[in-house]
C-alpha positions as CSV (number, residue, x, y, z in Angstrom):
1,M,36.8,18.1,34.8
2,M,39.8,19.5,33.0
3,A,42.8,20.6,34.9
4,E,43.5,24.3,35.0
5,D,46.7,23.6,33.0
6,D,44.4,22.1,30.3
7,L,42.6,25.3,30.0
8,T,45.2,27.2,28.2
9,I,45.9,28.4,24.6
10,N,49.4,28.1,23.3
11,V,50.1,30.3,20.1
12,W,53.2,31.1,18.0
13,V,53.1,34.9,17.3
14,G,55.3,36.3,14.6
15,N,56.3,39.7,13.2
16,L,54.2,39.9,9.9
17,G,56.5,42.6,8.6
18,R,59.7,40.6,9.0
19,Y,57.8,37.4,7.9
20,N,56.9,39.2,4.5
21,E,60.6,40.2,4.3
22,G,61.6,36.5,4.7
23,T,62.7,36.5,8.4
24,L,60.8,34.6,11.1
25,I,60.8,36.7,14.4
26,G,58.5,35.8,17.3
27,G,57.9,33.1,19.9
28,W,55.4,30.9,21.6
29,L,52.9,32.5,24.1
30,R,50.7,30.5,26.5
31,L,47.5,32.2,27.6
32,P,46.0,33.4,29.9
33,V,48.6,36.0,31.2
34,D,48.6,39.4,32.5
35,E,47.4,42.0,29.8
36,Q,50.6,44.1,30.3
37,R,52.8,41.1,29.6
38,I,51.2,40.5,26.3
39,D,52.3,44.1,25.1
40,R,55.8,43.5,26.5
41,F,55.9,40.1,24.7
42,L,54.9,41.8,21.4
43,T,57.5,44.5,21.9
44,E,60.5,42.5,23.2
45,Q,60.0,39.1,21.6
46,V,58.2,39.9,18.4
47,G,59.8,43.1,17.7
48,L,56.8,45.4,17.3
49,T,56.6,49.2,18.0
50,L,53.5,49.7,19.9
51,D,54.1,53.3,21.1
52,A,52.7,55.9,18.4
53,Q,55.2,58.5,19.3
54,Q,58.1,56.1,18.9
55,A,56.7,54.7,15.7
56,Y,56.5,58.3,14.5
57,E,60.1,59.0,15.3
58,I,61.4,55.9,13.7
59,G,59.4,56.7,10.5
60,R,60.6,60.3,10.5
61,Q,64.1,59.0,10.5
62,G,63.6,56.7,7.6
63,G,63.5,53.5,9.6
64,V,61.0,50.7,9.4
65,V,58.3,50.4,11.8
66,Y,56.9,46.8,12.5
67,E,53.3,47.1,14.0
68,E,51.5,44.0,12.9
69,Y,51.6,40.5,14.3
70,G,50.2,37.1,13.1
71,I,49.3,33.8,14.8
72,L,51.5,31.5,12.5
73,D,51.2,28.4,14.5
74,Y,49.2,27.0,17.6
75,E,48.9,23.7,19.5
76,Y,45.4,22.3,19.0
77,D,45.1,20.9,22.5
78,G,43.7,22.3,25.9
79,L,41.2,24.9,25.5
80,L,41.3,25.0,21.7
81,A,40.5,21.2,21.4
82,A,37.8,21.5,24.1
83,L,36.0,24.3,22.2
84,D,36.9,22.9,18.8
85,Y,38.3,26.3,17.8
86,R,41.2,27.1,15.6
87,P,42.3,30.8,15.7
88,G,43.0,32.6,12.6
89,E,46.2,34.3,11.4
90,Y,44.9,37.8,12.4
91,E,43.2,36.9,15.6
92,D,43.4,39.5,18.4
93,L,45.7,38.2,21.2
94,H,44.0,40.3,23.8
95,A,40.6,38.7,22.9
96,L,42.3,35.3,23.0
97,N,43.7,36.1,26.5
98,T,40.1,37.0,27.6
99,L,38.7,33.9,26.3
100,A,41.3,31.7,28.2
101,Q,40.6,33.7,31.3
102,A,36.9,33.3,31.0
103,A,37.3,29.5,30.7
104,R,39.4,29.2,33.7
105,I,37.0,31.4,35.7
106,F,33.6,30.3,34.7
107,T,34.1,26.4,34.0
108,Q,35.9,25.7,37.4
109,D,32.8,24.1,39.2
110,R,31.0,23.0,36.0
111,P,33.0,20.4,34.1
112,E,30.1,20.0,31.6
113,A,30.2,23.8,30.8
114,L,32.9,23.4,28.1
115,E,31.0,20.8,26.0
116,A,27.7,23.1,26.4
117,V,29.7,25.9,25.1
118,R,31.1,24.1,22.2
119,L,27.6,22.8,21.3
120,A,26.1,26.2,21.5
121,A,28.9,27.8,19.5
122,D,28.5,25.1,16.8
123,M,24.7,25.6,16.7
124,N,25.1,29.5,16.2
125,N,28.2,29.2,14.0
126,V,30.4,31.1,16.5
127,H,34.1,30.9,15.5
128,D,35.6,34.0,17.3
129,P,37.2,34.5,20.7
130,V,34.5,37.3,21.8
131,G,31.5,35.1,21.0
132,L,33.0,32.1,22.6
133,A,33.7,34.2,25.8
134,N,30.2,35.6,25.7
135,L,29.0,31.9,25.9
136,L,31.4,31.1,28.5
137,V,30.5,34.0,31.0
138,Q,26.7,32.9,30.4
139,A,27.4,29.1,30.6
140,E,24.9,28.9,33.5
141,D,22.2,30.0,31.2
142,I,22.9,27.3,28.7
143,E,20.6,24.4,29.3
144,Y,22.6,21.2,29.1
145,M,21.8,18.0,30.6
146,A,24.0,14.9,31.0
147,Y,22.6,11.6,29.7
148,D,20.8,9.3,32.3
149,P,20.5,5.9,30.7
150,P,19.4,2.7,32.6
151,Q,22.0,0.8,34.5
152,G,24.5,-1.1,32.1
153,I,24.2,1.4,29.3
154,T,27.6,3.2,28.7
155,R,29.3,5.2,26.1
156,E,31.7,2.4,25.6
157,N,28.9,0.0,24.7
158,T,26.5,2.5,23.2
159,P,28.5,4.8,21.0
160,D,25.6,5.8,18.7
161,L,24.2,9.2,20.2
162,D,20.7,8.6,18.9
163,E,20.6,5.3,20.8
164,M,22.0,6.8,24.0
165,Y,19.4,9.6,23.7
166,G,16.8,6.9,23.3
167,W,17.8,5.1,26.3
168,H,17.9,8.4,28.3
169,C,14.3,9.0,27.3
170,A,13.1,5.5,28.0
171,N,14.8,5.6,31.4
172,R,12.5,8.7,32.2
173,N,9.2,6.9,30.8
174,S,8.0,4.1,33.2
175,E,5.9,2.6,30.5
176,L,8.6,2.5,27.9
177,A,11.1,1.2,30.3
178,S,8.6,-1.6,31.3
179,L,8.1,-2.6,27.6
180,L,12.0,-2.6,27.0
181,D,12.6,-4.8,30.1
182,G,9.8,-7.3,28.9
183,P,9.9,-9.9,26.1
184,Y,9.3,-7.6,23.2
185,G,12.0,-5.1,24.2
186,M,14.4,-6.9,21.9
187,Y,12.2,-5.9,18.9
188,F,12.3,-2.2,19.9
189,D,14.8,0.0,17.7
190,V,16.0,2.4,20.5
191,A,18.2,4.4,18.0
192,K,15.4,5.2,15.7
193,Y,13.3,6.1,18.6
194,G,16.0,8.4,19.9
195,R,16.5,10.0,16.6
196,D,12.8,10.9,16.4
197,A,12.8,12.2,20.0
198,S,15.7,14.4,19.7
199,I,14.1,16.2,16.7
200,N,10.8,16.6,18.5
201,D,12.4,17.7,21.6
202,N,14.6,20.2,19.7
203,V,17.9,19.1,21.3
204,T,21.5,18.8,20.1
205,L,23.3,15.5,21.0
206,A,26.9,15.3,22.2
207,D,29.3,12.8,23.6
208,H,28.3,13.1,27.3
209,G,25.0,15.0,27.2
210,F,22.6,17.1,25.0
211,L,21.7,20.8,24.6
212,I,18.3,22.2,24.7
213,D,18.3,24.4,21.5
214,E,15.8,27.0,22.7
215,A,18.0,28.2,25.5
216,I,21.2,29.6,23.9
217,P,22.5,32.9,25.3
218,D,23.1,36.0,23.1
219,T,26.7,35.6,21.7
220,K,27.0,39.4,21.1
221,R,25.6,40.4,24.5
222,Y,29.0,41.8,25.8
223,S,31.8,43.6,23.7
224,G,35.3,42.7,24.0
225,T,35.9,45.6,26.5
226,E,33.0,44.6,28.7
227,L,34.2,41.0,28.7
228,T,37.6,42.2,29.9
229,R,35.9,44.1,32.7
230,I,33.8,41.0,33.7
231,V,37.0,38.8,33.8
232,D,38.9,41.5,35.8
233,A,36.2,41.8,38.3
234,H,36.7,38.1,39.2
235,G,40.3,38.8,40.0
236,D,41.6,35.5,38.7
237,D,45.3,35.0,39.1
238,E,46.9,34.3,35.7
239,P,50.2,32.3,35.6
240,G,53.3,34.0,34.5
241,L,54.5,34.6,31.0
242,S,57.0,31.7,30.3
243,A,60.3,32.6,28.7
244,T,59.6,36.3,28.6
245,P,63.0,37.8,27.7
246,P,64.3,40.6,30.1
247,P,65.0,44.2,28.9
248,E,68.0,44.4,27.0
249,S,71.0,46.0,28.9
250,D,73.3,48.6,27.5
251,A,76.2,46.0,27.6
252,L,74.1,43.4,25.7
253,R,73.3,45.9,22.9
254,M,77.1,46.6,22.7
255,V,77.8,42.9,22.3
256,G,75.1,42.7,19.6
257,R,76.6,45.7,17.7
258,W,80.1,43.9,17.8
259,G,78.5,40.7,16.6
260,D,77.4,42.5,13.4
261,T,81.0,43.2,12.4
262,H,81.7,39.5,12.1
263,D,84.9,39.8,13.9
264,N,86.8,36.5,14.3
265,V,87.0,35.0,17.9
266,M,89.9,32.7,18.8
267,R,89.9,30.4,21.8
268,S,93.1,32.2,23.1
269,D,91.4,35.5,23.2
270,G,89.8,35.3,26.7
271,A,87.2,37.6,28.1
272,E,89.5,40.5,28.5
273,R,90.6,40.8,24.9
274,I,87.2,40.2,23.6
275,A,85.7,42.8,25.8
276,E,88.4,45.4,24.5
277,R,87.3,44.5,21.0
278,I,83.7,45.2,22.0
279,M,84.4,48.6,23.4
280,R,86.4,49.6,20.4
281,A,83.6,48.5,18.0
282,N,81.2,50.7,19.9
283,D,83.8,53.5,20.0
284,S,83.4,53.6,23.9
285,D,86.0,54.0,26.7
286,D,83.5,53.9,29.7
287,N,85.2,51.8,32.4
288,H,81.8,51.0,34.1
289,L,80.6,49.7,30.7
290,R,83.8,47.8,30.1
291,Q,83.3,45.9,33.5
292,Q,79.7,45.2,32.6
293,V,80.7,43.9,29.2
294,R,83.5,41.8,30.6
295,D,81.0,40.2,33.3
296,L,78.4,39.6,30.7
297,I,80.7,37.6,28.1
298,R,82.9,35.8,30.6
299,P,80.7,32.8,31.0
300,V,80.6,32.3,27.2
301,A,84.4,33.2,26.7
302,D,85.4,30.7,29.5
303,Q,83.6,27.8,27.6
304,L,85.3,28.4,24.2
305,D,86.7,25.0,23.1
306,G,87.8,26.3,19.6
307,D,87.8,29.0,17.1
308,M,84.3,30.1,16.2
309,P,83.0,30.0,12.7
310,S,81.8,33.6,11.7
311,G,83.3,34.7,15.0
312,S,81.6,37.5,16.8
313,A,78.1,37.0,15.3
314,T,78.1,33.4,16.9
315,F,79.6,34.6,20.1
316,A,77.1,37.5,20.5
317,R,74.1,35.1,19.8
318,L,75.5,32.7,22.6
319,V,75.9,35.6,25.1
320,A,72.3,36.7,24.5
321,E,71.0,33.1,25.0
322,H,73.0,32.9,28.1
323,E,71.8,36.0,29.5
324,A,68.1,35.1,28.7
325,M,68.3,31.7,30.4
326,H,70.0,33.2,33.3
327,A,67.2,35.8,33.7
328,N,64.5,33.1,33.4
329,S,66.4,30.2,35.0
330,D,63.3,28.8,36.5
331,Q,61.1,29.2,33.4
332,M,63.2,28.6,30.4
333,P,64.5,25.2,29.1
334,A,68.2,25.0,28.3
335,Q,68.9,25.7,24.6
336,E,71.6,23.8,22.9
337,P,73.8,25.8,20.4
338,F,73.2,25.1,16.8
339,R,75.7,22.6,15.3
340,L,75.8,21.8,11.7
341,E,76.9,18.2,12.6
342,S,73.4,17.6,13.9
343,L,72.1,17.6,10.3
344,L,74.7,15.1,8.9
345,E,73.4,12.0,7.0
346,P,75.5,8.7,6.4
347,G,78.3,9.3,3.9
348,E,78.7,13.2,4.5
349,H,81.0,15.4,6.1
350,V,81.4,19.0,7.0
351,M,83.4,21.3,4.6
352,E,84.9,24.6,5.8
353,Y,85.3,27.7,3.4
354,T,86.3,31.4,3.4
355,L,85.0,34.2,1.4
356,A,86.9,36.9,-0.6
357,G,87.2,40.3,1.3
358,T,86.3,39.1,4.7
359,A,89.7,39.0,6.3
360,T,90.4,40.8,9.4
361,N,93.6,41.4,11.7
362,W,92.8,38.1,13.4
363,G,92.0,36.1,10.3
364,A,89.1,35.3,8.0
365,P,85.7,34.1,9.4
366,V,85.3,30.4,8.5
367,Y,81.9,29.0,7.2
368,Q,80.7,25.6,6.9
369,C,78.4,23.5,4.6
370,I,77.6,19.7,4.3
371,M,78.9,17.8,1.4
372,P,78.7,14.0,0.3
373,I,82.1,12.5,0.9
374,D,82.6,11.6,-2.8
375,S,81.2,14.9,-4.2
376,T,82.9,18.2,-5.5
377,D,79.8,20.0,-6.5
378,I,80.0,23.0,-4.1
379,G,76.8,24.7,-5.5
380,A,74.8,21.6,-4.8
381,G,76.3,21.4,-1.2
382,L,75.6,25.1,-0.5
383,E,71.9,24.6,-1.6
384,D,71.4,21.2,0.3
385,T,72.9,22.7,3.6
386,L,70.7,26.0,3.2
387,Q,67.5,24.0,2.8
388,R,68.3,21.7,5.6
389,I,69.1,24.7,8.0
390,I,65.6,26.3,7.0
391,A,63.8,23.1,7.6
392,D,65.6,22.5,11.0
393,R,65.0,25.9,12.2
394,A,61.3,26.3,11.3
395,G,59.3,27.7,14.2
396,H,62.6,28.9,16.0
397,G,62.6,32.4,14.4
398,D,66.3,32.3,13.9
399,A,66.9,30.8,10.3
400,D,68.6,34.0,9.0
401,T,70.8,34.2,11.9
402,I,71.9,30.6,11.7
403,L,72.3,30.8,8.0
404,A,74.5,34.0,8.3
405,E,76.6,32.6,11.3
406,T,77.1,29.1,9.8
407,M,77.2,29.6,6.1
408,G,77.7,33.3,5.6
409,A,74.5,33.3,3.5
410,R,72.3,36.4,3.5
411,P,69.0,37.5,1.6
412,I,70.1,38.7,-1.8
413,G,68.3,42.0,-1.3
414,E,70.9,42.9,1.3
415,L,73.9,42.4,-0.8
416,D,75.5,44.3,-3.7
417,P,75.8,42.2,-6.9
418,A,79.0,44.2,-7.9
419,D,80.8,42.5,-5.1
420,G,80.5,39.2,-7.1
421,I,78.0,37.5,-4.8
422,T,77.3,33.7,-5.0
423,P,73.6,32.9,-5.3
424,I,72.5,29.7,-3.5
425,D,68.8,29.1,-3.5
426,Q,65.4,30.6,-2.1
427,G,66.6,34.2,-2.3
428,Y,69.9,33.5,-0.4
429,A,73.5,34.2,-1.6
430,L,77.1,34.4,-0.3
431,P,78.4,38.0,-0.2
432,A,81.6,37.1,-2.1
433,P,83.3,34.3,-4.1
434,I,84.6,31.5,-2.2
435,T,88.4,31.5,-1.7
436,S,89.1,28.2,0.0
437,F,87.2,25.0,0.5
438,N,88.6,22.2,2.6
439,P,87.1,19.3,5.0
440,K,86.7,20.4,8.5
441,P,89.7,19.0,10.6
442,V,87.7,17.1,13.3
443,K,87.4,13.6,14.6
444,E,85.0,11.3,12.8
445,E,81.4,12.8,12.7
446,K,78.6,10.6,13.5
447,P,75.3,11.5,11.6
448,D,72.3,12.5,13.7
449,T,69.3,10.8,12.1
450,S,66.9,11.3,15.0
451,K,65.4,14.5,13.8
452,G,62.8,13.1,11.5
453,R,63.7,15.2,8.3
454,D,63.8,12.3,6.0
455,T,61.0,13.5,3.9
456,V,62.6,17.0,3.4
457,L,66.0,15.6,2.8
458,D,65.1,13.0,0.3
459,G,64.0,15.7,-2.2
460,I,67.2,17.7,-1.5
461,R,69.5,14.6,-2.1
462,Q,67.6,13.6,-5.3
463,R,68.2,17.1,-6.7
464,A,71.8,17.0,-5.6
465,G,72.2,13.6,-7.2
466,R,70.7,14.8,-10.6
467,R,73.3,17.7,-10.7
468,A,76.0,15.3,-10.0
469,D,75.0,13.3,-13.0
470,D,74.9,16.3,-15.1
471,P,77.9,18.6,-14.5
472,T,76.5,21.4,-16.8
473,A,73.3,21.6,-14.7
474,H,75.1,23.4,-12.0
475,P,78.6,24.9,-12.6
476,P,80.9,25.2,-9.7
477,A,80.9,28.4,-7.7
478,Q,84.0,29.7,-9.2
479,E,82.6,29.6,-12.6
480,R,79.4,31.3,-11.6
481,A,81.5,34.1,-10.0
482,K,83.6,34.5,-13.2
483,T,80.3,34.7,-15.3
484,R,78.8,37.4,-12.9
485,N,82.0,39.6,-13.0
486,R,82.5,39.8,-16.9
């Protein structure tokens, strides 16, 4: 019998509107959960607007309303593997949740029910959560029988299903059993007998038993709404939603708005000075909010061990992550801040650069990319770094954020070509020309080769090598900027 933890469905749900814009926003959701928690997950983590009045107001003010989600990934284990079911991109999350609830309720005392449902679904070409849930709630009506072969016949020594069914039938026929036990038994083809018997008996064979084909329940007997009522009537206790983010506070929103200014953050600033800059960026002088902001950012400010590339954007993200982990400390695994050094390969180092027009009273934000130690091809280094970050952040939903914070790269559609942007690759560009480019002044960097990205990186390195051999194939960034500004 499968443990309760094995009767779950784990899916990665993404915001389709943002996905079509080139941004991954979403997260993993393990079902079953309380129905209200699904809506909260879609609103807070996937970024959807589910309230019709709120959507109307956003649209009326010229804003973008995101209302569609998609299942962009899933783990083929647990209940999905047991039912041999693969959800589609546009599957209904609430229907999937009902399926997971039904499996937990109606298979608790019948370990063979999952195989029976899988066989019945396969026979009836049922590949949707409502049809599968219909079979689960009617599992007792599915005539499924486990094999009962003679002693010594097991699945290990008899993997052929026709032969196993033949032994099952022989064990229930005394005359045939006597024949097989006698001197002529060795001449009897049990597999061929089992194959003919399964056809005549109108059964479907499986690993541990067989299904009587004439007794398949109606897969459309109950609607999705009726199935939800049936499941609710059993009062099953669902587990909590893992890693559900808490509602965002006013202080956290203020930190986020300050993060968008890309203000610089120095190790010497401390929580007090950073809090004052956050208040100024939000045009607020509320002392109560000031104290909330100060308390919110202090854990991150106290851990600063150096000046931060891209400044406030990175700082705001770390504050949000710290707050989320604190709110779900018993549910969420610790998240390591992204470090570009983790993507280094042998013979490479991290370079730091600044962009024109981004200076502030506290200095210019410093961005980073990876370069071969013996290369001066900035364009190749930028493209290489961008592709590595995108590959590394696949499934995290934060590639755009990491690219902006680490490299200063943004989608070209968000930038004004008149500013002298520097195109990189895959629709991303720097918002201005590079003004300085120097090795990062740190101690020796050790490459991290444990992330399994060799296949992705090989192609990137080959393209970079070809550009290095042909200087005309990819002119330096300064040359490209001059060409665009003519």
